[in-house]
C-alpha positions as CSV (number, residue, x, y, z in Angstrom):
1,M,-60.1,-31.0,-79.0
2,M,-58.1,-33.7,-80.9
3,L,-59.3,-37.1,-81.4
4,F,-57.2,-39.7,-80.3
5,P,-54.2,-37.5,-79.2
6,E,-51.6,-40.7,-79.1
7,I,-52.2,-41.4,-82.3
8,T,-51.8,-37.9,-83.7
9,A,-48.7,-37.3,-81.5
10,D,-47.0,-40.5,-82.4
11,I,-47.8,-39.5,-86.3
12,L,-46.3,-36.1,-86.0
13,S,-43.2,-37.6,-84.0
14,R,-42.0,-38.8,-87.3
15,L,-41.9,-36.0,-89.1
16,P,-39.4,-33.5,-89.8
17,V,-38.9,-30.1,-88.1
18,K,-39.6,-27.9,-90.9
19,S,-42.8,-29.8,-91.7
20,L,-43.5,-29.3,-87.7
21,K,-43.0,-25.9,-87.7
22,R,-46.0,-25.4,-89.8
23,F,-48.1,-27.5,-88.2
24,R,-47.7,-25.6,-85.2
25,C,-50.2,-23.3,-86.8
26,V,-53.0,-26.3,-87.2
27,S,-54.5,-25.7,-83.7
28,K,-53.9,-25.1,-80.0
29,S,-53.7,-28.6,-79.2
30,W,-51.1,-29.4,-81.6
31,C,-48.8,-26.4,-81.0
32,K,-49.2,-27.3,-77.3
33,E,-48.3,-30.8,-78.5
34,I,-45.5,-30.2,-80.4
35,D,-44.0,-27.5,-78.0
36,S,-44.7,-29.9,-74.9
37,P,-40.7,-31.5,-73.5
38,Y,-42.0,-34.7,-73.2
39,F,-43.1,-34.6,-77.4
40,I,-39.6,-32.9,-77.9
41,N,-37.3,-35.5,-76.5
42,T,-39.9,-38.6,-78.3
43,H,-39.1,-36.7,-81.7
44,L,-35.0,-36.6,-81.0
45,K,-35.1,-40.2,-79.6
46,R,-37.1,-41.8,-82.4
47,S,-35.0,-39.9,-85.0
48,S,-31.8,-41.1,-83.4
49,Q,-32.4,-44.4,-83.2
50,A,-34.0,-44.2,-86.4
51,H,-31.2,-42.8,-88.1
52,T,-33.5,-39.7,-89.6
53,H,-33.7,-36.1,-90.3
54,L,-30.0,-36.6,-90.8
55,N,-28.3,-33.5,-92.0
56,L,-24.2,-32.9,-93.0
57,I,-22.8,-28.8,-91.8
58,L,-20.6,-28.4,-94.7
59,R,-17.4,-26.4,-93.6
60,D,-15.4,-24.5,-96.2
61,A,-12.9,-21.1,-95.8
62,T,-16.0,-18.4,-95.3
63,N,-19.0,-20.4,-95.2
64,L,-21.2,-23.0,-93.5
65,C,-23.8,-25.0,-95.4
66,T,-26.3,-28.0,-94.8
67,V,-27.2,-31.0,-96.7
68,D,-30.2,-32.7,-96.2
69,L,-29.6,-36.6,-96.2
70,D,-33.4,-37.5,-96.3
71,S,-33.6,-36.1,-99.8
72,P,-33.8,-37.3,-102.6
73,D,-31.3,-35.1,-104.1
74,F,-28.2,-34.1,-102.3
75,T,-27.9,-30.3,-102.8
76,S,-25.4,-28.0,-100.7
77,I,-27.8,-25.0,-98.9
78,E,-26.2,-22.0,-97.5
79,L,-27.2,-22.3,-93.6
80,K,-29.5,-19.7,-92.6
81,N,-29.1,-17.0,-89.7
82,N,-25.4,-18.1,-88.9
83,P,-24.8,-16.2,-85.6
84,L,-21.0,-16.0,-86.2
85,K,-21.4,-15.3,-89.9
86,S,-18.5,-12.6,-90.5
87,D,-16.2,-11.4,-93.8
88,D,-13.1,-11.6,-91.4
89,C,-13.3,-14.6,-89.0
90,A,-14.7,-18.3,-90.6
91,T,-16.8,-20.2,-88.6
92,E,-16.3,-23.4,-87.3
93,V,-18.2,-26.2,-85.7
94,M,-16.8,-27.2,-82.7
95,G,-19.3,-30.1,-81.7
96,S,-22.6,-31.2,-82.5
97,C,-25.3,-32.8,-79.7
98,N,-28.8,-33.2,-80.2
99,G,-29.6,-31.1,-83.1
100,L,-27.4,-28.0,-81.4
101,L,-24.2,-27.2,-83.1
102,A,-21.4,-25.5,-81.2
103,L,-19.8,-23.2,-83.4
104,L,-16.6,-21.3,-83.0
105,N,-15.0,-18.4,-85.2
106,S,-11.2,-17.4,-85.5
107,D,-11.5,-14.7,-82.8
108,F,-12.7,-17.0,-80.4
109,S,-16.2,-16.1,-80.4
110,I,-18.6,-19.0,-79.2
111,A,-22.4,-19.8,-80.1
112,L,-24.6,-22.3,-79.9
113,Y,-27.4,-22.8,-82.8
114,N,-30.5,-25.1,-83.7
115,P,-30.0,-24.6,-87.6
116,S,-33.5,-26.3,-87.8
117,T,-35.0,-23.8,-85.8
118,R,-32.7,-21.3,-85.8
119,E,-32.8,-20.0,-81.9
120,K,-29.3,-19.1,-81.4
121,K,-27.2,-18.2,-78.5
122,M,-24.2,-16.0,-78.0
123,I,-22.0,-17.2,-75.3
124,P,-20.2,-14.8,-73.2
125,V,-16.4,-14.9,-73.7
126,S,-13.8,-16.2,-70.9
127,P,-10.5,-14.5,-70.1
128,L,-7.2,-16.7,-70.4
129,E,-5.7,-17.6,-66.9
130,L,-2.6,-18.7,-66.9
131,P,-1.1,-21.2,-64.6
132,N,0.0,-20.1,-61.0
133,D,3.5,-20.5,-61.6
134,L,4.1,-19.2,-65.0
135,D,3.7,-15.4,-66.4
136,D,3.2,-14.2,-70.0
137,S,6.7,-13.5,-70.7
138,K,7.6,-17.8,-70.5
139,V,4.8,-18.6,-73.0
140,S,5.8,-19.0,-76.7
141,S,2.6,-20.2,-77.7
142,L,-0.5,-22.1,-77.0
143,F,-3.3,-24.5,-78.3
144,N,-6.9,-24.4,-77.4
145,F,-9.1,-27.6,-77.1
146,Y,-12.7,-27.6,-77.4
147,G,-15.8,-30.1,-76.7
148,F,-19.9,-29.8,-76.2
149,G,-22.3,-32.1,-75.2
150,H,-25.6,-32.5,-72.9
151,D,-25.2,-33.4,-69.6
152,P,-28.2,-35.4,-68.7
153,I,-27.8,-35.7,-64.5
154,N,-27.9,-31.6,-64.7
155,E,-30.2,-31.7,-68.1
156,D,-27.5,-29.1,-69.0
157,Y,-25.4,-28.5,-72.2
158,K,-21.5,-27.7,-71.7
159,V,-19.2,-26.2,-73.8
160,V,-15.2,-27.3,-72.2
161,R,-12.1,-25.8,-73.0
162,F,-8.9,-26.6,-71.9
163,I,-5.5,-25.1,-73.1
164,H,-2.5,-26.2,-73.2
165,F,0.7,-23.8,-72.5
166,Y,3.9,-24.1,-74.5
167,G,7.1,-22.2,-73.8
168,D,10.4,-21.7,-71.3
169,S,10.8,-25.4,-69.5
170,P,12.7,-27.8,-69.5
171,D,10.4,-30.1,-71.5
172,G,8.6,-27.4,-73.2
173,F,5.1,-28.0,-71.7
174,F,2.7,-26.3,-69.0
175,H,-0.1,-27.3,-67.2
176,C,-3.6,-26.7,-69.1
177,E,-6.1,-24.5,-68.3
178,V,-9.6,-26.0,-68.4
179,K,-13.1,-24.5,-68.1
180,V,-16.6,-25.2,-68.5
181,Y,-19.4,-23.2,-69.8
182,S,-23.1,-24.3,-68.5
183,L,-26.0,-23.1,-71.0
184,K,-28.0,-23.3,-67.7
185,S,-26.3,-21.2,-65.8
186,N,-24.8,-19.2,-68.7
187,S,-21.0,-18.7,-67.2
188,W,-18.4,-20.4,-67.1
189,K,-16.1,-22.2,-64.2
190,R,-12.7,-23.2,-64.1
191,I,-12.2,-26.7,-63.0
192,D,-8.6,-29.0,-61.9
193,D,-6.4,-28.9,-64.7
194,Y,-6.1,-31.5,-66.9
195,P,-4.5,-34.3,-64.7
196,Y,-2.8,-36.7,-66.9
197,D,0.9,-36.5,-68.4
198,L,-0.1,-36.2,-71.8
199,R,0.0,-33.5,-74.7
200,F,-2.1,-33.1,-77.4
201,I,0.8,-33.3,-80.0
202,L,-0.8,-32.1,-83.3
203,P,1.2,-33.2,-86.6
204,P,1.3,-31.0,-89.3
205,D,-1.9,-32.1,-91.1
206,Y,-3.9,-32.9,-88.4
207,H,-5.9,-29.5,-88.4
208,P,-7.6,-30.0,-91.5
209,R,-8.1,-33.5,-91.5
210,C,-9.4,-34.0,-88.0
211,R,-11.6,-31.3,-86.9
212,R,-9.1,-29.4,-85.2
213,G,-8.6,-30.9,-82.0
214,Y,-12.4,-30.8,-81.3
215,G,-13.8,-33.3,-79.0
216,V,-16.4,-35.8,-79.9
217,F,-19.3,-36.4,-77.7
218,A,-21.1,-39.7,-76.7
219,N,-22.3,-41.3,-73.3
220,S,-22.6,-38.2,-71.5
221,A,-19.0,-37.5,-71.9
222,V,-16.6,-35.4,-74.4
223,H,-13.4,-37.5,-76.0
224,W,-9.8,-36.6,-77.8
225,K,-7.2,-38.4,-78.9
226,A,-4.2,-37.7,-76.8
227,T,-0.9,-38.6,-76.8
228,V,1.6,-40.0,-74.0
229,V,4.8,-37.7,-73.4
230,G,8.0,-38.3,-71.3
231,K,7.1,-41.4,-70.0
232,G,9.6,-44.3,-71.4
233,K,8.3,-47.0,-73.3
234,E,5.1,-45.3,-72.9
235,N,6.5,-42.2,-75.0
236,G,4.5,-41.6,-77.9
237,S,1.3,-43.6,-77.1
238,D,-1.9,-42.8,-78.5
239,L,-5.0,-42.9,-75.6
240,I,-8.0,-42.0,-75.3
241,V,-9.2,-39.1,-72.8
242,A,-12.9,-38.3,-72.1
243,F,-14.4,-35.6,-70.0
244,D,-17.8,-36.8,-68.1
245,L,-19.9,-33.5,-68.0
246,G,-21.8,-34.7,-65.3
247,A,-19.1,-35.6,-63.0
248,E,-17.0,-32.5,-64.7
249,E,-13.9,-34.7,-64.5
250,F,-11.3,-36.5,-67.1
251,K,-10.8,-40.6,-67.6
252,I,-9.3,-42.5,-69.8
253,I,-11.1,-45.1,-71.9
254,P,-9.4,-48.5,-72.8
255,Q,-8.8,-49.1,-76.2
256,P,-9.5,-52.4,-78.3
257,D,-7.2,-54.6,-79.4
258,Y,-5.7,-53.7,-83.1
259,S,-4.9,-55.7,-85.4
260,S,-1.6,-54.2,-85.8
261,N,0.0,-50.8,-84.3
262,E,0.8,-49.2,-87.9
263,H,-1.9,-47.0,-88.3
264,E,-3.0,-43.6,-87.3
265,M,-5.9,-43.4,-84.8
266,N,-8.6,-41.3,-84.2
267,V,-12.0,-41.1,-82.3
268,G,-15.3,-40.4,-83.6
269,V,-19.3,-41.4,-83.4
270,L,-21.5,-43.7,-84.8
271,G,-25.4,-44.1,-83.8
272,G,-24.5,-42.6,-80.5
273,C,-21.8,-44.9,-79.6
274,L,-18.1,-44.0,-79.3
275,C,-15.9,-45.2,-82.3
276,V,-12.4,-45.6,-83.4
277,F,-11.4,-45.6,-87.1
278,C,-7.8,-46.5,-87.9
279,N,-6.3,-45.3,-91.0
280,K,-3.3,-47.2,-92.9
281,N,-1.4,-47.2,-95.6
282,C,-3.8,-44.9,-97.4
283,K,-5.4,-47.7,-98.6
284,Q,-8.0,-48.7,-95.6
285,V,-9.5,-47.8,-92.2
286,E,-10.4,-50.1,-89.7
287,I,-13.6,-49.2,-87.8
288,W,-14.6,-50.3,-84.0
289,V,-17.6,-49.3,-82.0
290,M,-17.9,-49.6,-78.0
291,K,-21.2,-51.2,-77.6
292,E,-20.8,-51.2,-73.9
293,Y,-19.3,-47.8,-73.0
294,G,-16.3,-47.8,-70.9
295,V,-16.1,-51.6,-70.9
296,K,-13.0,-53.0,-73.2
297,E,-14.3,-56.0,-74.1
298,S,-17.5,-54.5,-75.3
299,W,-15.3,-52.9,-78.5
300,T,-16.4,-54.5,-81.6
301,H,-15.0,-54.8,-84.9
302,L,-17.5,-53.2,-87.3
303,C,-15.7,-53.5,-90.7
304,T,-12.5,-52.6,-92.5
305,V,-12.8,-50.6,-95.5
306,I,-10.8,-51.2,-98.1
307,A,-9.8,-48.3,-101.1
308,Q,-11.7,-49.3,-104.4
309,L,-10.4,-48.1,-107.6
310,Q,-13.9,-47.0,-108.7
311,V,-14.4,-44.7,-106.4
312,K,-11.0,-43.7,-104.7
313,A,-7.7,-45.5,-105.5
314,F,-6.2,-44.1,-102.4
315,W,-7.3,-41.7,-99.4
316,L,-4.9,-40.0,-97.3
317,H,-7.4,-39.9,-94.1
318,A,-11.3,-41.7,-93.8
319,R,-13.7,-40.8,-91.0
320,P,-16.9,-42.5,-90.5
321,L,-19.7,-39.8,-89.6
322,A,-23.5,-41.6,-89.4
323,Y,-25.2,-44.9,-90.2
324,S,-28.2,-45.0,-93.0
325,K,-31.9,-44.9,-91.9
326,G,-31.8,-49.2,-92.4
327,G,-28.4,-49.3,-90.3
328,D,-27.2,-51.3,-92.9
329,K,-24.4,-48.6,-94.3
330,I,-22.0,-46.2,-93.1
331,L,-21.5,-42.8,-94.3
332,L,-17.6,-42.3,-94.7
333,E,-15.9,-38.5,-96.0
334,L,-12.8,-38.8,-97.9
335,D,-9.7,-36.7,-97.7
336,N,-12.4,-33.7,-96.8
337,R,-13.5,-33.8,-100.4
338,F,-15.8,-36.8,-101.1
339,F,-18.7,-38.9,-99.5
340,V,-19.0,-42.6,-100.0
341,W,-21.9,-44.5,-98.6
342,Y,-20.3,-48.2,-97.5
343,D,-22.5,-51.0,-97.6
344,L,-21.4,-53.4,-94.5
345,R,-22.8,-56.5,-95.8
346,R,-21.8,-56.2,-99.6
347,R,-18.6,-54.6,-98.7
348,K,-18.7,-52.1,-101.6
349,S,-18.8,-47.8,-101.4
350,K,-20.3,-46.0,-103.8
351,I,-19.7,-42.2,-104.1
352,I,-22.0,-39.5,-103.6
353,R,-22.3,-36.6,-105.3
354,I,-23.5,-33.4,-103.4
355,R,-24.4,-30.2,-105.7
356,G,-23.2,-26.8,-104.6
357,A,-21.0,-28.5,-102.2
358,P,-17.4,-26.6,-101.6
359,P,-14.4,-28.5,-103.0
360,I,-12.7,-28.7,-99.7
361,F,-14.5,-29.0,-96.3
362,I,-15.1,-30.1,-92.4
363,A,-18.3,-32.3,-92.1
364,E,-20.3,-33.0,-89.3
365,I,-23.5,-34.4,-88.7
366,C,-26.2,-32.9,-87.4
367,V,-29.9,-34.3,-86.6
368,G,-33.0,-32.2,-87.1
369,S,-34.4,-31.4,-83.6
370,L,-37.1,-29.1,-81.7
371,V,-34.4,-28.7,-78.8
372,T,-34.4,-25.2,-77.2
373,L,-31.5,-22.8,-76.2
374,N,-33.6,-21.7,-73.2
375,G,-31.8,-22.9,-69.9
376,G,-30.5,-26.0,-71.2
377,G,-32.3,-28.6,-70.2
378,E,-33.2,-31.5,-73.3
379,G,-36.7,-30.4,-73.1
380,Q,-37.3,-27.4,-72.3
381,T,-40.3,-25.4,-74.2
382,S,-38.9,-23.0,-76.3
383,G,-37.9,-19.1,-76.3
384,K,-40.2,-18.7,-78.9
385,D,-43.1,-20.0,-76.8
386,T,-43.1,-16.9,-73.9
387,Q,-46.5,-15.4,-72.8
388,E,-46.1,-12.4,-75.1
389,K,-45.6,-14.3,-78.3
390,R,-48.3,-16.6,-77.4
391,K,-51.0,-13.7,-77.1
392,T,-49.5,-12.7,-80.6
393,R,-50.1,-15.8,-82.0
394,K,-53.5,-16.0,-80.4
395,K,-55.0,-13.0,-82.0
396,R,-53.6,-14.0,-85.7
397,A,-55.0,-17.7,-85.2
398,G,-58.2,-16.5,-84.4
399,N,-58.7,-15.1,-88.4
400,R,-57.3,-18.5,-89.8
401,W,-58.8,-21.0,-87.6
402,F,-61.6,-22.6,-89.7
403,R,-59.2,-22.7,-92.8
404,M,-56.9,-24.2,-90.6
405,Q,-59.3,-26.9,-89.3
406,T,-60.4,-27.3,-92.9
407,W,-57.0,-27.8,-94.2
408,K,-56.2,-30.5,-91.5
409,S,-59.1,-32.6,-92.3
410,M,-58.1,-32.6,-96.0
411,H,-54.3,-33.7,-95.5
412,M,-54.0,-35.7,-92.6
413,E,-55.0,-38.9,-94.1
414,R,-52.2,-38.1,-97.1
415,V,-49.6,-37.9,-94.2
416,V,-51.0,-41.3,-92.8
417,G,-50.3,-43.1,-95.8
418,D,-46.7,-41.3,-96.7
419,L,-45.6,-42.6,-93.1
420,Y,-47.2,-45.8,-93.0
């Protein structure tokens, strides 16, 4: 029986997943504590609020790599057990949420993966359904758009897929097919088609620079940039479209009052909040954060990052990724080639050198977590903890119980010292 379980649990909730996986073997009580839904949620919330245990996921033409942002030396390591790894197809990251990655192959295979626990789940393929008034002979091309996130109402993780059809019609467009996958039910369902007179217009360089139209998750919704088509003065205007994962419906998010309209706007997420970033003249990016979701007046101008000669004289596209531990810096990705820390107080940038990083990449932030893919709930216990595996673990633990108890008493003081 543990002494001072609250203190022990508090200490454990501050540790990275790699350490927690080892500490599950210390004793039955530790294993039970670490595997509990309450602890999994506590660990996730603490990591998210403190901006700790963050990892960069880098994708190049063939591989996925991970970089621990808490490590003193930034080294790129190939992601182990990629469930979609193939010599013929490239794997892309369509989204990240609570430590889970939604992966997509160029053959449209989809998988969910926790890189910290290496738990994975293949998602069943959903056939394409054309609009009722359209046959395939009239379709000249189509574009797939995806999103991934957590539905807190139903304690579920969901993937959104909608497809724009292009072809033989007066304006060259057709309605979208919209489907939602539920991890809890392990099935797809079709919902009402995209309700707005909007289209996802892709400039020639949109795919490599802006994550191929994959949505960003914040406040229980997935968000995309969309463009108004064929509405007079509004034609060509950019909007933020959100899909609420709980209500399973689309909505429009109000935008901030920009300093000017001469920019390229895109959506992102910083510290769990929706953000927009506007690249201007290849020399600066303006970043806004929505403090109170859905409220236009809550948009706050975070900063305007200006290109600095000692870092990079100009860029085509800069994208904010994450806050530093202290919250006084933000991590920026520049042109899919560089990373910089931007100091919000000093207004200065410092380039980050990552050993082993591919020369060109697309980056995603993923927090280390114990969140499981067993059933969809945020706090479900891991699939590793089936009754059969617990029996096996019990037998193995019997032979090393005394050694582990001795190890625990020797090293607990060191762990506490490192944390405080």
